[in-house]
PDB file of N, CA, C and O in Angstrom:
ATOM      1  N   MET A   1     -17.868 -16.822  25.451  1.00  0.00           N
ATOM      2  CA  MET A   1     -17.216 -16.506  26.700  1.00  0.00           C
ATOM      3  C   MET A   1     -15.958 -17.356  26.826  1.00  0.00           C
ATOM      4  O   MET A   1     -15.995 -18.572  26.636  1.00  0.00           O
ATOM      5  N   GLU A   2     -14.863 -16.715  27.142  1.00  0.00           N
ATOM      6  CA  GLU A   2     -13.589 -17.400  27.327  1.00  0.00           C
ATOM      7  C   GLU A   2     -13.463 -17.824  28.788  1.00  0.00           C
ATOM      8  O   GLU A   2     -13.484 -16.980  29.684  1.00  0.00           O
ATOM      9  N   PHE A   3     -13.333 -19.123  29.030  1.00  0.00           N
ATOM     10  CA  PHE A   3     -13.230 -19.630  30.391  1.00  0.00           C
ATOM     11  C   PHE A   3     -11.769 -19.675  30.822  1.00  0.00           C
ATOM     12  O   PHE A   3     -11.115 -20.714  30.733  1.00  0.00           O
ATOM     13  N   THR A   4     -11.272 -18.544  31.287  1.00  0.00           N
ATOM     14  CA  THR A   4      -9.930 -18.481  31.842  1.00  0.00           C
ATOM     15  C   THR A   4     -10.011 -18.850  33.319  1.00  0.00           C
ATOM     16  O   THR A   4     -11.106 -19.005  33.861  1.00  0.00           O
ATOM     17  N   LEU A   5      -8.877 -18.988  33.964  1.00  0.00           N
ATOM     18  CA  LEU A   5      -8.862 -19.361  35.382  1.00  0.00           C
ATOM     19  C   LEU A   5      -9.618 -18.354  36.257  1.00  0.00           C
ATOM     20  O   LEU A   5     -10.426 -18.777  37.084  1.00  0.00           O
ATOM     21  N   PRO A   6      -9.396 -17.045  36.113  1.00  0.00           N
ATOM     22  CA  PRO A   6     -10.150 -16.105  36.958  1.00  0.00           C
ATOM     23  C   PRO A   6     -11.661 -16.159  36.731  1.00  0.00           C
ATOM     24  O   PRO A   6     -12.437 -16.048  37.680  1.00  0.00           O
ATOM     25  N   THR A   7     -12.072 -16.327  35.488  1.00  0.00           N
ATOM     26  CA  THR A   7     -13.501 -16.429  35.188  1.00  0.00           C
ATOM     27  C   THR A   7     -14.097 -17.676  35.821  1.00  0.00           C
ATOM     28  O   THR A   7     -15.182 -17.625  36.399  1.00  0.00           O
ATOM     29  N   THR A   8     -13.395 -18.788  35.712  1.00  0.00           N
ATOM     30  CA  THR A   8     -13.885 -20.043  36.260  1.00  0.00           C
ATOM     31  C   THR A   8     -13.973 -19.988  37.771  1.00  0.00           C
ATOM     32  O   THR A   8     -14.962 -20.438  38.349  1.00  0.00           O
ATOM     33  N   VAL A   9     -12.952 -19.442  38.423  1.00  0.00           N
ATOM     34  CA  VAL A   9     -12.976 -19.326  39.886  1.00  0.00           C
ATOM     35  C   VAL A   9     -14.098 -18.392  40.331  1.00  0.00           C
ATOM     36  O   VAL A   9     -14.784 -18.672  41.314  1.00  0.00           O
ATOM     37  N   ALA A  10     -14.287 -17.297  39.620  1.00  0.00           N
ATOM     38  CA  ALA A  10     -15.359 -16.362  39.966  1.00  0.00           C
ATOM     39  C   ALA A  10     -16.728 -17.018  39.845  1.00  0.00           C
ATOM     40  O   ALA A  10     -17.591 -16.809  40.697  1.00  0.00           O
ATOM     41  N   LEU A  11     -16.935 -17.811  38.794  1.00  0.00           N
ATOM     42  CA  LEU A  11     -18.216 -18.505  38.632  1.00  0.00           C
ATOM     43  C   LEU A  11     -18.434 -19.539  39.733  1.00  0.00           C
ATOM     44  O   LEU A  11     -19.547 -19.676  40.242  1.00  0.00           O
ATOM     45  N   LEU A  12     -17.380 -20.269  40.105  1.00  0.00           N
ATOM     46  CA  LEU A  12     -17.495 -21.259  41.178  1.00  0.00           C
ATOM     47  C   LEU A  12     -17.818 -20.588  42.507  1.00  0.00           C
ATOM     48  O   LEU A  12     -18.718 -21.030  43.221  1.00  0.00           O
ATOM     49  N   VAL A  13     -17.097 -19.534  42.841  1.00  0.00           N
ATOM     50  CA  VAL A  13     -17.340 -18.825  44.102  1.00  0.00           C
ATOM     51  C   VAL A  13     -18.721 -18.178  44.095  1.00  0.00           C
ATOM     52  O   VAL A  13     -19.408 -18.186  45.116  1.00  0.00           O
ATOM     53  N   GLY A  14     -19.132 -17.627  42.978  1.00  0.00           N
ATOM     54  CA  GLY A  14     -20.469 -17.035  42.878  1.00  0.00           C
ATOM     55  C   GLY A  14     -21.576 -18.050  43.067  1.00  0.00           C
ATOM     56  O   GLY A  14     -22.573 -17.774  43.733  1.00  0.00           O
ATOM     57  N   LEU A  15     -21.404 -19.221  42.484  1.00  0.00           N
ATOM     58  CA  LEU A  15     -22.409 -20.268  42.627  1.00  0.00           C
ATOM     59  C   LEU A  15     -22.498 -20.750  44.069  1.00  0.00           C
ATOM     60  O   LEU A  15     -23.594 -20.961  44.588  1.00  0.00           O
ATOM     61  N   VAL A  16     -21.349 -20.924  44.718  1.00  0.00           N
ATOM     62  CA  VAL A  16     -21.345 -21.336  46.127  1.00  0.00           C
ATOM     63  C   VAL A  16     -21.941 -20.239  47.003  1.00  0.00           C
ATOM     64  O   VAL A  16     -22.686 -20.537  47.937  1.00  0.00           O
ATOM     65  N   ALA A  17     -21.629 -18.982  46.720  1.00  0.00           N
ATOM     66  CA  ALA A  17     -22.197 -17.875  47.494  1.00  0.00           C
ATOM     67  C   ALA A  17     -23.719 -17.814  47.336  1.00  0.00           C
ATOM     68  O   ALA A  17     -24.440 -17.548  48.298  1.00  0.00           O
ATOM     69  N   LEU A  18     -24.195 -18.060  46.128  1.00  0.00           N
ATOM     70  CA  LEU A  18     -25.635 -18.080  45.895  1.00  0.00           C
ATOM     71  C   LEU A  18     -26.301 -19.212  46.679  1.00  0.00           C
ATOM     72  O   LEU A  18     -27.353 -19.012  47.286  1.00  0.00           O
ATOM     73  N   GLY A  19     -25.696 -20.392  46.667  1.00  0.00           N
ATOM     74  CA  GLY A  19     -26.238 -21.511  47.433  1.00  0.00           C
ATOM     75  C   GLY A  19     -26.214 -21.260  48.924  1.00  0.00           C
ATOM     76  O   GLY A  19     -27.156 -21.612  49.634  1.00  0.00           O
ATOM     77  N   THR A  20     -25.134 -20.650  49.406  1.00  0.00           N
ATOM     78  CA  THR A  20     -25.034 -20.321  50.828  1.00  0.00           C
ATOM     79  C   THR A  20     -26.093 -19.295  51.221  1.00  0.00           C
ATOM     80  O   THR A  20     -26.753 -19.442  52.249  1.00  0.00           O
ATOM     81  N   ALA A  21     -26.251 -18.273  50.415  1.00  0.00           N
ATOM     82  CA  ALA A  21     -27.263 -17.251  50.694  1.00  0.00           C
ATOM     83  C   ALA A  21     -28.670 -17.845  50.700  1.00  0.00           C
ATOM     84  O   ALA A  21     -29.506 -17.468  51.521  1.00  0.00           O
ATOM     85  N   ALA A  22     -28.924 -18.768  49.788  1.00  0.00           N
ATOM     86  CA  ALA A  22     -30.242 -19.402  49.741  1.00  0.00           C
ATOM     87  C   ALA A  22     -30.491 -20.239  50.991  1.00  0.00           C
ATOM     88  O   ALA A  22     -31.582 -20.192  51.561  1.00  0.00           O
ATOM     89  N   LEU A  23     -29.494 -21.001  51.419  1.00  0.00           N
ATOM     90  CA  LEU A  23     -29.669 -21.820  52.624  1.00  0.00           C
ATOM     91  C   LEU A  23     -29.849 -20.964  53.872  1.00  0.00           C
ATOM     92  O   LEU A  23     -30.682 -21.269  54.725  1.00  0.00           O
ATOM     93  N   VAL A  24     -29.068 -19.897  53.975  1.00  0.00           N
ATOM     94  CA  VAL A  24     -29.206 -19.002  55.132  1.00  0.00           C
ATOM     95  C   VAL A  24     -30.553 -18.287  55.067  1.00  0.00           C
ATOM     96  O   VAL A  24     -31.223 -18.143  56.090  1.00  0.00           O
ATOM     97  N   GLY A  25     -30.954 -17.842  53.894  1.00  0.00           N
ATOM     98  CA  GLY A  25     -32.214 -17.123  53.734  1.00  0.00           C
ATOM     99  C   GLY A  25     -33.443 -17.964  54.013  1.00  0.00           C
ATOM    100  O   GLY A  25     -34.425 -17.467  54.563  1.00  0.00           O
ATOM    101  N   MET A  26     -33.397 -19.237  53.638  1.00  0.00           N
ATOM    102  CA  MET A  26     -34.544 -20.114  53.881  1.00  0.00           C
ATOM    103  C   MET A  26     -34.659 -20.512  55.341  1.00  0.00           C
ATOM    104  O   MET A  26     -35.747 -20.828  55.822  1.00  0.00           O
ATOM    105  N   GLY A  27     -33.530 -20.496  56.048  1.00  0.00           N
ATOM    106  CA  GLY A  27     -33.562 -20.837  57.458  1.00  0.00           C
ATOM    107  C   GLY A  27     -33.808 -22.304  57.740  1.00  0.00           C
ATOM    108  O   GLY A  27     -34.354 -22.642  58.790  1.00  0.00           O
ATOM    109  N   VAL A  28     -33.421 -23.184  56.831  1.00  0.00           N
ATOM    110  CA  VAL A  28     -33.662 -24.609  57.032  1.00  0.00           C
ATOM    111  C   VAL A  28     -32.682 -25.239  58.020  1.00  0.00           C
ATOM    112  O   VAL A  28     -32.962 -26.297  58.584  1.00  0.00           O
ATOM    113  N   MET A  29     -31.529 -24.588  58.231  1.00  0.00           N
ATOM    114  CA  MET A  29     -30.585 -25.055  59.245  1.00  0.00           C
ATOM    115  C   MET A  29     -29.876 -23.842  59.833  1.00  0.00           C
ATOM    116  O   MET A  29     -29.958 -22.735  59.300  1.00  0.00           O
ATOM    117  N   ALA A  30     -29.194 -24.067  60.920  1.00  0.00           N
ATOM    118  CA  ALA A  30     -28.538 -22.961  61.611  1.00  0.00           C
ATOM    119  C   ALA A  30     -27.477 -22.313  60.712  1.00  0.00           C
ATOM    120  O   ALA A  30     -26.800 -22.988  59.937  1.00  0.00           O
ATOM    121  N   THR A  31     -27.354 -21.011  60.835  1.00  0.00           N
ATOM    122  CA  THR A  31     -26.387 -20.280  60.013  1.00  0.00           C
ATOM    123  C   THR A  31     -24.965 -20.755  60.279  1.00  0.00           C
ATOM    124  O   THR A  31     -24.165 -20.852  59.349  1.00  0.00           O
ATOM    125  N   SER A  32     -24.640 -21.051  61.526  1.00  0.00           N
ATOM    126  CA  SER A  32     -23.288 -21.518  61.836  1.00  0.00           C
ATOM    127  C   SER A  32     -23.004 -22.854  61.164  1.00  0.00           C
ATOM    128  O   SER A  32     -21.879 -23.097  60.729  1.00  0.00           O
ATOM    129  N   THR A  33     -24.000 -23.716  61.074  1.00  0.00           N
ATOM    130  CA  THR A  33     -23.822 -24.996  60.393  1.00  0.00           C
ATOM    131  C   THR A  33     -23.578 -24.794  58.909  1.00  0.00           C
ATOM    132  O   THR A  33     -22.715 -25.444  58.319  1.00  0.00           O
ATOM    133  N   VAL A  34     -24.330 -23.903  58.319  1.00  0.00           N
ATOM    134  CA  VAL A  34     -24.163 -23.629  56.889  1.00  0.00           C
ATOM    135  C   VAL A  34     -22.775 -23.070  56.612  1.00  0.00           C
ATOM    136  O   VAL A  34     -22.112 -23.500  55.669  1.00  0.00           O
ATOM    137  N   LEU A  35     -22.330 -22.115  57.425  1.00  0.00           N
ATOM    138  CA  LEU A  35     -21.062 -21.444  57.155  1.00  0.00           C
ATOM    139  C   LEU A  35     -19.861 -22.304  57.502  1.00  0.00           C
ATOM    140  O   LEU A  35     -18.829 -22.201  56.840  1.00  0.00           O
ATOM    141  N   MET A  36     -19.962 -23.147  58.518  1.00  0.00           N
ATOM    142  CA  MET A  36     -18.797 -23.925  58.936  1.00  0.00           C
ATOM    143  C   MET A  36     -18.715 -25.308  58.304  1.00  0.00           C
ATOM    144  O   MET A  36     -17.630 -25.887  58.239  1.00  0.00           O
ATOM    145  N   MET A  37     -19.841 -25.851  57.834  1.00  0.00           N
ATOM    146  CA  MET A  37     -19.824 -27.211  57.305  1.00  0.00           C
ATOM    147  C   MET A  37     -20.260 -27.294  55.848  1.00  0.00           C
ATOM    148  O   MET A  37     -19.585 -27.931  55.039  1.00  0.00           O
ATOM    149  N   VAL A  38     -21.357 -26.672  55.509  1.00  0.00           N
ATOM    150  CA  VAL A  38     -21.937 -26.833  54.180  1.00  0.00           C
ATOM    151  C   VAL A  38     -21.155 -26.051  53.122  1.00  0.00           C
ATOM    152  O   VAL A  38     -20.844 -26.591  52.060  1.00  0.00           O
ATOM    153  N   THR A  39     -20.838 -24.797  53.401  1.00  0.00           N
ATOM    154  CA  THR A  39     -20.128 -23.971  52.420  1.00  0.00           C
ATOM    155  C   THR A  39     -18.743 -24.525  52.074  1.00  0.00           C
ATOM    156  O   THR A  39     -18.414 -24.618  50.892  1.00  0.00           O
ATOM    157  N   PRO A  40     -17.913 -24.900  53.070  1.00  0.00           N
ATOM    158  CA  PRO A  40     -16.624 -25.504  52.692  1.00  0.00           C
ATOM    159  C   PRO A  40     -16.784 -26.802  51.899  1.00  0.00           C
ATOM    160  O   PRO A  40     -16.005 -27.077  50.987  1.00  0.00           O
ATOM    161  N   ALA A  41     -17.797 -27.596  52.251  1.00  0.00           N
ATOM    162  CA  ALA A  41     -18.028 -28.834  51.506  1.00  0.00           C
ATOM    163  C   ALA A  41     -18.425 -28.535  50.060  1.00  0.00           C
ATOM    164  O   ALA A  41     -17.997 -29.238  49.144  1.00  0.00           O
ATOM    165  N   MET A  42     -19.236 -27.500  49.849  1.00  0.00           N
ATOM    166  CA  MET A  42     -19.607 -27.121  48.476  1.00  0.00           C
ATOM    167  C   MET A  42     -18.385 -26.668  47.690  1.00  0.00           C
ATOM    168  O   MET A  42     -18.243 -27.003  46.514  1.00  0.00           O
ATOM    169  N   LEU A  43     -17.493 -25.901  48.337  1.00  0.00           N
ATOM    170  CA  LEU A  43     -16.285 -25.434  47.657  1.00  0.00           C
ATOM    171  C   LEU A  43     -15.361 -26.591  47.288  1.00  0.00           C
ATOM    172  O   LEU A  43     -14.839 -26.638  46.174  1.00  0.00           O
ATOM    173  N   VAL A  44     -15.159 -27.517  48.211  1.00  0.00           N
ATOM    174  CA  VAL A  44     -14.281 -28.660  47.935  1.00  0.00           C
ATOM    175  C   VAL A  44     -14.874 -29.535  46.839  1.00  0.00           C
ATOM    176  O   VAL A  44     -14.164 -29.939  45.918  1.00  0.00           O
ATOM    177  N   PHE A  45     -16.164 -29.831  46.929  1.00  0.00           N
ATOM    178  CA  PHE A  45     -16.807 -30.657  45.909  1.00  0.00           C
ATOM    179  C   PHE A  45     -16.766 -29.969  44.543  1.00  0.00           C
ATOM    180  O   PHE A  45     -16.516 -30.620  43.529  1.00  0.00           O
ATOM    181  N   GLY A  46     -17.009 -28.668  44.516  1.00  0.00           N
ATOM    182  CA  GLY A  46     -16.963 -27.936  43.252  1.00  0.00           C
ATOM    183  C   GLY A  46     -15.578 -27.932  42.647  1.00  0.00           C
ATOM    184  O   GLY A  46     -15.434 -28.090  41.435  1.00  0.00           O
ATOM    185  N   ALA A  47     -14.551 -27.755  43.468  1.00  0.00           N
ATOM    186  CA  ALA A  47     -13.173 -27.747  42.962  1.00  0.00           C
ATOM    187  C   ALA A  47     -12.768 -29.119  42.437  1.00  0.00           C
ATOM    188  O   ALA A  47     -12.129 -29.219  41.389  1.00  0.00           O
ATOM    189  N   LEU A  48     -13.134 -30.176  43.157  1.00  0.00           N
ATOM    190  CA  LEU A  48     -12.815 -31.533  42.694  1.00  0.00           C
ATOM    191  C   LEU A  48     -13.543 -31.858  41.389  1.00  0.00           C
ATOM    192  O   LEU A  48     -12.958 -32.417  40.462  1.00  0.00           O
ATOM    193  N   THR A  49     -14.805 -31.505  41.331  1.00  0.00           N
ATOM    194  CA  THR A  49     -15.585 -31.753  40.123  1.00  0.00           C
ATOM    195  C   THR A  49     -15.030 -30.961  38.940  1.00  0.00           C
ATOM    196  O   THR A  49     -14.974 -31.465  37.819  1.00  0.00           O
ATOM    197  N   LEU A  50     -14.622 -29.727  39.197  1.00  0.00           N
ATOM    198  CA  LEU A  50     -14.027 -28.909  38.147  1.00  0.00           C
ATOM    199  C   LEU A  50     -12.726 -29.522  37.641  1.00  0.00           C
ATOM    200  O   LEU A  50     -12.495 -29.587  36.433  1.00  0.00           O
ATOM    201  N   ALA A  51     -11.878 -29.971  38.559  1.00  0.00           N
ATOM    202  CA  ALA A  51     -10.597 -30.569  38.162  1.00  0.00           C
ATOM    203  C   ALA A  51     -10.807 -31.840  37.346  1.00  0.00           C
ATOM    204  O   ALA A  51     -10.130 -32.049  36.340  1.00  0.00           O
ATOM    205  N   ILE A  52     -11.735 -32.685  37.770  1.00  0.00           N
ATOM    206  CA  ILE A  52     -12.021 -33.910  37.030  1.00  0.00           C
ATOM    207  C   ILE A  52     -12.593 -33.572  35.656  1.00  0.00           C
ATOM    208  O   ILE A  52     -12.241 -34.212  34.665  1.00  0.00           O
ATOM    209  N   GLY A  53     -13.464 -32.580  35.591  1.00  0.00           N
ATOM    210  CA  GLY A  53     -14.047 -32.178  34.314  1.00  0.00           C
ATOM    211  C   GLY A  53     -13.019 -31.618  33.348  1.00  0.00           C
ATOM    212  O   GLY A  53     -13.069 -31.898  32.151  1.00  0.00           O
ATOM    213  N   VAL A  54     -12.087 -30.828  33.864  1.00  0.00           N
ATOM    214  CA  VAL A  54     -11.031 -30.278  33.010  1.00  0.00           C
ATOM    215  C   VAL A  54     -10.152 -31.395  32.471  1.00  0.00           C
ATOM    216  O   VAL A  54      -9.833 -31.413  31.282  1.00  0.00           O
ATOM    217  N   LYS A  55      -9.758 -32.324  33.330  1.00  0.00           N
ATOM    218  CA  LYS A  55      -8.918 -33.444  32.879  1.00  0.00           C
ATOM    219  C   LYS A  55      -9.656 -34.305  31.852  1.00  0.00           C
ATOM    220  O   LYS A  55      -9.055 -34.762  30.880  1.00  0.00           O
ATOM    221  N   HIS A  56     -10.944 -34.526  32.063  1.00  0.00           N
ATOM    222  CA  HIS A  56     -11.718 -35.306  31.101  1.00  0.00           C
ATOM    223  C   HIS A  56     -11.814 -34.561  29.767  1.00  0.00           C
ATOM    224  O   HIS A  56     -11.717 -35.172  28.703  1.00  0.00           O
ATOM    225  N   GLY A  57     -12.002 -33.258  29.826  1.00  0.00           N
ATOM    226  CA  GLY A  57     -12.047 -32.466  28.602  1.00  0.00           C
ATOM    227  C   GLY A  57     -10.730 -32.500  27.842  1.00  0.00           C
ATOM    228  O   GLY A  57     -10.718 -32.568  26.613  1.00  0.00           O
ATOM    229  N   GLU A  58      -9.608 -32.453  28.584  1.00  0.00           N
ATOM    230  CA  GLU A  58      -8.300 -32.561  27.942  1.00  0.00           C
ATOM    231  C   GLU A  58      -8.127 -33.918  27.283  1.00  0.00           C
ATOM    232  O   GLU A  58      -7.587 -34.015  26.180  1.00  0.00           O
ATOM    233  N   PHE A  59      -8.582 -34.961  27.956  1.00  0.00           N
ATOM    234  CA  PHE A  59      -8.504 -36.306  27.380  1.00  0.00           C
ATOM    235  C   PHE A  59      -9.333 -36.417  26.109  1.00  0.00           C
ATOM    236  O   PHE A  59      -8.876 -36.961  25.104  1.00  0.00           O
ATOM    237  N   ARG A  60     -10.571 -35.890  26.161  1.00  0.00           N
ATOM    238  CA  ARG A  60     -11.440 -35.957  24.988  1.00  0.00           C
ATOM    239  C   ARG A  60     -10.880 -35.151  23.828  1.00  0.00           C
ATOM    240  O   ARG A  60     -11.000 -35.552  22.670  1.00  0.00           O
ATOM    241  N   ALA A  61     -10.265 -34.012  24.139  1.00  0.00           N
ATOM    242  CA  ALA A  61      -9.725 -33.158  23.071  1.00  0.00           C
ATOM    243  C   ALA A  61      -8.485 -33.780  22.417  1.00  0.00           C
ATOM    244  O   ALA A  61      -8.201 -33.523  21.247  1.00  0.00           O
ATOM    245  N   SER A  62      -7.753 -34.593  23.176  1.00  0.00           N
ATOM    246  CA  SER A  62      -6.519 -35.158  22.607  1.00  0.00           C
ATOM    247  C   SER A  62      -6.779 -36.420  21.803  1.00  0.00           C
ATOM    248  O   SER A  62      -5.888 -36.864  21.079  1.00  0.00           O
ATOM    249  N   ASN A  63      -7.948 -37.011  21.898  1.00  0.00           N
ATOM    250  CA  ASN A  63      -8.251 -38.254  21.164  1.00  0.00           C
ATOM    251  C   ASN A  63      -9.198 -38.011  20.020  1.00  0.00           C
ATOM    252  O   ASN A  63      -9.553 -38.947  19.304  1.00  0.00           O
TER     253      ASN A  63
END
């Protein structure tokens, strides 16, 4: 599988959507809390982790 930018973004959004659906489906917290606080936090954390991972991979590949 070739990890291009669209593929990577689609996988990140899909994973966050799956986590959001699971939290809403289980009913462990209010839906408004999940949608307004948890989902954006998952997206930001995923994007930061992805960026750090890409930079680390570039560093490892160049050495």
